[in-house]
C-alpha positions in Angstrom: 135.4 -89.5 26.2 137.3 -90.0 22.9 134.7 -92.8 22.0 131.8 -90.3 22.7 133.7 -87.2 20.7 134.1 -89.5 17.5 130.4 -90.9 18.0 129.2 -86.9 17.8 131.5 -86.2 14.8 130.3 -89.3 13.2 126.6 -88.1 13.7 127.5 -84.9 12.4 128.6 -86.3 9.5 125.8 -88.4 8.7 123.7 -85.4 9.4 125.5 -83.1 6.9 125.6 -86.1 4.3 121.7 -86.4 4.7 120.9 -82.7 4.5 123.2 -82.4 1.4 121.6 -85.3 -0.3 118.0 -84.0 0.8 118.9 -80.5 -0.9 120.3 -82.2 -4.3 116.8 -83.7 -4.8 115.8 -81.3 -7.7 119.3 -80.9 -9.4 119.1 -84.7 -9.5 116.0 -84.4 -11.4 117.4 -81.7 -13.7 114.8 -79.2 -12.2 115.9 -75.8 -11.4 115.5 -74.9 -8.0 116.4 -71.7 -5.9 119.5 -72.3 -3.6 118.2 -73.5 -0.1 119.4 -72.8 3.3 121.1 -76.0 4.6 118.5 -76.5 7.8 115.6 -74.5 6.5 115.4 -74.8 3.0 114.0 -71.8 1.2 111.6 -71.1 3.8 114.2 -69.4 6.0 113.6 -66.3 3.7 110.5 -66.0 5.8 112.5 -64.0 8.1 112.5 -61.1 5.8 110.0 -62.1 3.0 106.6 -62.7 3.1 105.6 -66.3 1.7 104.0 -64.7 -1.4 107.1 -62.8 -2.4 109.0 -66.2 -2.1 106.7 -67.8 -4.7 106.7 -64.6 -6.7 110.4 -64.4 -6.8 110.4 -68.4 -7.9 107.8 -67.3 -10.6 109.9 -64.4 -11.8 113.1 -66.4 -11.9 112.0 -69.7 -13.7 108.8 -68.7 -15.5 110.4 -67.7 -18.7 112.0 -71.0 -19.4 110.7 -73.6 -17.0 107.2 -75.3 -16.9 108.1 -76.0 -13.3 110.7 -75.3 -10.8 111.6 -76.6 -7.3 112.3 -75.3 -3.7 112.3 -76.6 -0.2 110.3 -76.2 2.9 112.7 -77.4 5.4 114.0 -80.8 4.1 110.6 -81.1 1.9 111.0 -80.7 -1.7 108.1 -78.8 -3.3 107.6 -78.4 -6.9 106.0 -75.0 -8.3 104.0 -75.2 -11.5 104.9 -72.1 -13.6 103.2 -73.4 -17.0 99.5 -72.7 -17.6 99.2 -75.9 -19.5 100.5 -77.8 -16.7 98.4 -76.2 -14.2 95.3 -77.0 -16.3 96.8 -81.0 -16.3 97.3 -80.7 -12.6 93.8 -79.3 -11.7 91.8 -80.5 -14.6 92.9 -82.8 -17.5 94.9 -85.1 -15.1 93.1 -84.7 -11.8 93.1 -88.2 -11.0 97.2 -87.8 -10.9 96.8 -84.9 -8.7 93.8 -85.6 -6.7 94.9 -85.4 -3.1 95.1 -81.8 -2.1 97.5 -81.8 1.0 100.9 -83.7 2.3 99.2 -82.9 5.6 97.3 -85.8 7.0 96.3 -86.0 10.8 93.1 -87.1 11.8 93.7 -86.3 15.6 93.7 -82.6 14.6 90.0 -81.6 14.0 90.8 -78.5 12.1 92.1 -81.0 9.5 89.8 -84.0 9.4 87.4 -82.2 7.0 86.4 -82.1 3.2 89.4 -79.7 2.3 92.2 -82.2 3.8 90.7 -85.8 3.2 92.6 -87.7 0.6 90.8 -88.7 -2.6 89.4 -91.8 -1.5 87.1 -90.3 1.2 87.0 -87.1 -0.5 85.3 -88.6 -3.5 82.9 -90.5 -1.6 81.5 -87.4 0.0 82.0 -84.4 -2.0 78.8 -85.0 -4.2 76.8 -85.1 -0.9 78.3 -81.8 0.4 77.5 -80.2 -3.1 73.9 -80.5 -2.5 73.7 -78.0 -0.2 75.5 -75.4 -2.4 73.3 -76.0 -5.5 71.7 -73.1 -7.5 68.6 -73.9 -6.0 69.4 -74.1 -2.4 71.7 -70.8 -2.8 68.6 -69.0 -3.9 66.8 -70.4 -0.7 69.3 -68.8 1.3 69.0 -65.5 -0.2 66.4 -64.0 2.1 68.7 -64.8 5.1 71.7 -63.2 3.2 69.8 -60.0 2.3 68.6 -59.6 5.8 72.0 -59.6 7.1 73.1 -56.8 4.6 70.2 -54.8 5.4 71.3 -55.1 9.2 74.7 -54.1 8.1 73.5 -50.9 6.2 71.2 -50.3 9.3 74.3 -50.5 11.6 76.5 -48.2 9.4 73.5 -45.8 9.6 73.8 -45.7 13.4 77.4 -45.4 13.8 77.1 -42.5 11.3 75.1 -40.5 14.0 78.7 -40.5 16.0 81.2 -40.3 13.3 81.8 -40.7 9.5 85.1 -42.6 9.3 84.2 -46.2 10.0 85.8 -49.6 10.0 84.8 -51.2 6.8 87.0 -54.5 7.5 85.1 -54.7 11.0 81.5 -54.4 9.2 82.4 -56.8 6.4 83.6 -59.4 9.0 80.5 -59.1 11.2 78.3 -59.2 8.3 79.8 -62.7 6.9 79.9 -64.0 10.4 76.0 -63.6 10.6 75.4 -65.0 7.0 77.9 -67.9 7.6 76.4 -68.7 11.1 72.9 -69.0 9.8 73.3 -70.3 6.4 75.7 -73.1 7.5 74.8 -73.8 11.1 71.4 -72.5 11.6 72.7 -70.0 14.4 72.0 -66.6 15.2 75.4 -65.3 15.9 74.3 -61.3 16.5 77.7 -59.9 15.3 76.1 -56.8 13.7 74.0 -56.2 16.4 76.3 -56.6 19.4 80.1 -55.7 19.9 80.9 -59.1 21.2 79.5 -62.6 20.3 80.7 -65.8 20.3 81.2 -66.2 16.9 82.7 -62.8 16.2 85.4 -63.3 18.8 86.6 -66.7 17.7 86.5 -65.6 14.1 90.1 -64.6 14.2 91.3 -67.9 15.7 89.1 -69.7 13.2 90.7 -68.1 10.3 94.4 -68.0 11.8 94.8 -64.3 12.1 95.8 -64.8 15.6 97.5 -67.5 17.6 99.0 -68.5 14.5 102.6 -69.0 13.2 103.7 -69.7 9.7 106.9 -71.5 10.3 105.1 -73.7 12.8 102.2 -74.7 10.5 105.0 -75.3 8.0 106.8 -77.6 10.5 103.8 -79.4 11.3 102.7 -80.1 7.6 106.0 -81.4 7.0 106.8 -83.6 10.0 103.5 -84.4 11.5 104.1 -88.1 10.6 107.6 -88.3 12.4 106.4 -86.1 15.4 103.2 -88.6 15.7 105.4 -91.6 15.4 107.7 -90.1 18.5 104.4 -89.7 20.5 104.3 -85.8 20.3 100.8 -84.9 19.4 100.4 -81.8 17.3 98.0 -79.5 15.7 97.9 -76.2 13.8 95.4 -74.5 15.6 94.5 -73.7 19.5 92.9 -76.2 21.4 89.9 -73.8 22.5 88.7 -74.3 18.6 88.0 -77.8 19.1 86.2 -77.3 22.4 84.3 -74.5 20.6 82.9 -76.5 17.4 82.4 -79.7 19.5 80.4 -77.5 22.0 78.2 -76.0 19.2 77.7 -79.2 17.7 76.6 -81.1 20.8 74.0 -78.1 21.6 72.6 -77.9 18.0 72.5 -81.6 17.4 70.9 -82.2 20.8 68.2 -79.3 20.1 67.5 -80.4 16.7 67.0 -84.0 17.9 65.0 -83.2 20.7 62.5 -80.8 18.6 62.7 -82.7 15.4 64.0 -79.4 13.8 65.3 -79.1 10.4 66.8 -75.6 8.9 68.0 -76.9 5.6 71.5 -76.0 6.2 74.7 -77.7 5.9 74.6 -78.6 9.6 71.2 -80.9 8.6 73.1 -82.3 5.8 76.0 -83.5 8.2 73.5 -85.1 10.9 71.8 -86.8 8.2 75.3 -88.0 6.8 75.8 -89.4 10.5 73.0 -91.5 10.3 74.7 -93.4 7.2 76.8 -96.5 7.8 79.9 -97.6 6.0 80.3 -101.3 4.9 81.6 -102.2 8.4 78.6 -100.9 10.1 80.1 -97.4 11.1 78.9 -94.0 10.5 80.5 -92.5 7.3 81.1 -89.2 9.4 82.0 -89.1 13.0 81.1 -86.3 15.5 84.6 -85.0 15.4 84.5 -85.1 11.5 80.9 -83.0 11.8 82.6 -80.4 14.1 85.7 -80.2 11.8 83.6 -79.4 8.7 81.6 -76.7 10.7 85.1 -75.4 11.4 86.0 -75.5 7.7 83.0 -74.0 6.1 83.3 -71.2 8.7 86.9 -70.2 8.1 86.7 -70.6 4.3 83.5 -68.6 4.1 84.5 -65.6 6.5 87.8 -64.4 5.6 87.4 -64.5 1.6 84.2 -62.9 1.6 84.8 -60.3 4.6 88.2 -59.4 2.6 86.5 -59.1 -0.7 83.6 -56.9 0.8 86.0 -54.5 2.2 88.8 -54.5 -0.5 85.7 -53.6 -2.7 84.9 -50.5 -0.8 88.6 -49.8 -0.6 89.4 -49.8 -4.3 85.9 -48.2 -5.1 86.7 -45.2 -2.4 90.1 -44.8 -4.6 88.2 -44.8 -7.9 85.2 -42.4 -7.2 84.2 -42.6 -11.2 83.9 -46.5 -10.9 81.8 -46.2 -7.8 79.5 -43.8 -9.4 79.5 -46.6 -12.2 78.2 -49.4 -10.3 76.0 -47.4 -8.1 74.1 -46.4 -11.5 74.0 -49.9 -12.4 72.7 -51.2 -8.7 70.0 -48.3 -9.0 68.9 -49.2 -12.4 68.8 -52.9 -11.7 66.6 -52.3 -8.5 64.1 -49.9 -10.1 63.6 -53.0 -12.4 62.6 -55.1 -9.4 60.6 -52.6 -7.6 63.6 -51.2 -5.8 63.9 -54.6 -3.7 66.9 -56.9 -3.9 66.3 -60.1 -4.8 68.4 -63.4 -6.4 67.4 -62.4 -9.9 68.5 -58.8 -9.2 71.8 -59.8 -8.2 72.5 -61.9 -11.4 71.7 -58.7 -13.5 74.6 -56.8 -12.2 77.2 -57.6 -14.7 79.3 -54.7 -13.8 79.3 -55.3 -9.9 80.4 -58.9 -11.2 83.4 -57.6 -12.7 84.2 -55.6 -9.8 84.2 -58.8 -7.6 86.1 -60.8 -10.0 88.9 -57.9 -10.2 89.0 -58.0 -6.4 89.5 -61.7 -6.1 92.1 -61.3 -9.0 94.1 -58.6 -7.1 93.5 -60.0 -3.3 93.1 -63.8 -3.3 92.6 -65.1 -0.1 95.7 -67.6 -0.6 98.7 -67.4 -2.4 99.0 -70.8 -3.9 96.9 -73.8 -4.2 98.5 -77.2 -3.1 98.1 -80.5 -4.2 100.3 -84.0 -3.9 100.8 -86.3 -6.7 99.0 -89.7 -6.3 101.3 -91.5 -9.1 104.5 -90.8 -10.9 103.8 -88.2 -12.9 105.5 -87.6 -16.4 105.5 -83.6 -17.0 104.6 -83.3 -20.9 107.2 -82.2 -23.3 110.0 -82.6 -20.9 112.1 -85.5 -19.3 111.1 -84.4 -15.7 109.1 -87.1 -13.7 107.4 -86.0 -10.4 107.4 -89.0 -8.1 104.4 -90.2 -6.2 103.8 -88.2 -3.2 105.4 -84.8 -4.3 104.1 -81.6 -2.8 102.9 -79.4 -5.6 102.3 -75.8 -5.3 100.4 -73.6 -8.0 101.2 -70.0 -7.4 97.8 -68.0 -7.5 99.2 -64.5 -6.9 102.1 -65.0 -9.0 99.6 -65.8 -11.7 97.3 -63.1 -11.3 100.1 -60.5 -11.4 102.0 -61.9 -14.4 102.1 -58.6 -16.8 102.1 -61.1 -19.8 98.3 -62.2 -18.7 97.2 -58.9 -17.4 98.6 -55.7 -18.4 99.5 -53.4 -15.5 98.4 -56.0 -13.2 98.8 -53.6 -10.1 96.0 -51.6 -11.5 92.2 -51.9 -10.7 90.3 -52.5 -14.1 87.1 -54.3 -13.6 86.8 -54.5 -17.4 89.3 -57.3 -17.6 86.5 -59.5 -16.7 84.2 -58.2 -19.5 83.6 -61.8 -21.6 85.4 -60.9 -24.3 88.6 -60.2 -22.4 88.1 -63.4 -20.6 88.0 -65.3 -23.8 91.4 -64.2 -24.8 92.8 -65.3 -21.7 93.9 -69.0 -20.8 91.2 -70.6 -18.7 93.7 -71.1 -15.5 94.9 -67.5 -15.7 92.3 -66.7 -13.1 92.2 -69.2 -9.9 90.7 -67.3 -7.2 88.4 -70.5 -6.6 90.6 -72.8 -7.6 89.7 -75.2 -10.5 88.5 -78.5 -11.6 87.0 -81.1 -9.2 88.3 -79.8 -5.9 87.5 -76.1 -6.5 85.9 -74.0 -3.8 82.6 -75.8 -3.0 81.1 -72.6 -1.7 81.9 -70.3 -4.4 78.2 -69.5 -5.4 77.4 -68.5 -1.8 80.5 -66.6 -1.5 79.8 -64.5 -4.4 76.1 -63.9 -3.7 76.8 -62.8 -0.2 79.4 -60.6 -1.2 77.1 -59.1 -3.8 74.2 -58.5 -1.2 76.7 -56.9 0.8 78.3 -54.4 -1.7 74.4 -53.4 -3.0 73.2 -52.7 0.5 76.5 -50.6 0.7 76.7 -48.6 -2.3 72.8 -48.1 -2.8 73.1 -46.1 0.6 76.1 -44.8 1.0 79.3 -43.0 -0.5 82.5 -44.2 0.4 85.8 -41.9 0.2 89.3 -42.2 1.5 90.3 -40.4 4.3 93.4 -39.6 6.9 93.2 -43.0 8.0 92.8 -44.9 4.7 96.0 -46.8 3.7 97.5 -46.5 0.4 98.7 -50.3 0.1 98.0 -53.4 1.3 100.7 -54.9 3.9 100.1 -58.6 4.5 100.5 -60.2 7.7 103.2 -62.6 8.0 101.5 -64.6 10.8 98.8 -66.1 8.5 98.9 -68.0 5.3 95.6 -66.1 4.4 96.7 -62.8 2.6 95.2 -60.8 5.2 95.7 -56.9 5.2 97.6 -55.9 8.5 95.7 -52.7 8.4 91.9 -52.5 8.7 90.3 -50.4 6.3 88.8 -47.3 7.4 86.8 -45.2 4.8 85.0 -41.8 4.9 81.1 -42.7 4.6 78.3 -40.4 3.7 74.8 -41.3 3.5 73.3 -40.7 0.2 70.0 -38.7 -0.3 67.0 -40.8 -1.8 
């Protein structure tokens, strides 16, 4: 009995020593850090703070004097880049030293075996091939589909106005985006605007992690996936039904296209073509599960970001009616040049609307940070600090976007911040809504175009105002890493006289 007691005491001492050494990592390197909880690191604060608030606090504390600060997710040290020149180095100038995006590597998790998560060697070999579906010419080709969905949304809003004038614009934005992505990326008709329930619309909250998702669990899986897998514990970040949905979707579409020899010029066509290419060992460069994983990726990435931008734009314009009138005047003026028909070229001429979208993406980025991993030991310029190979890096997007030294009164909605002269005065990395450098958002053009088409369809036909159900501020859900407003955006909608 005494021997067992001594063993327990010994193991406790070993654990304490291990944790103490782990949480001295940044001090040993001379990098300032927020004091960590002895078991959960700085992420214990998730009990009372949103993860965005944690990064904001680190940025506020250390940015005035430091180019980098450290903190801990459980026992894992994470470096937060605070200096914009250092951010530029990580994303652009010294990209090769930061070319891996995530510490989480798990090819048994379908949701993580895709372009977003792949390590640099695989990402490099396939990024160029994926980019061919998002060229300006291909995006222009997709415009007819995008505009048809926008007109369908306008029609759906009109039908709802026959019954009530206070509408959930978050729901409309989500349904529109679902229809666009399902059609342009997967060649499927999702009918989300037409019917209350559809397979794509119902799976969207699960795909984007707004239901059935836990931030602490996700962080735990990211941090300890290798250890858990070595113990024979298979872990994933999303529910199993997601894998079933996207594998089933792939199987049905793959069989249909092979059988009928159908080509739809969408992402799925490209993925099927890549499946036919073999590597040096005679294996397909993409497996069926990797194809399904990339379908998941492009739906998840495109849905939440565009849907939020649409609803947030309408919310801010409802709160600023003078700006709503101004952008509507621009929309009508441009449409008159094109016989009152929206086309790709008309979208490109709506400069004030483009400024509004940029300001919305500044104020409400879909994620609060970018993540990278160092691929070599990296010496931070003008310091004695070295980030070891494999160090996890956070770039705090939202903290940068709300820095009053960069954006005066950052809480205020001011589209004029994105006039060309204003942009030139700021650091290139002061705006990171779509990332930057070689691993920026590959679908940025498609996302901006569908948001533009949706807002044109809404603002050309309807006036939006705040009402008793409109919330005064955003409250972000603590159950997802996407900056998702906990409250839907309800607005009073009025049909405009032609």
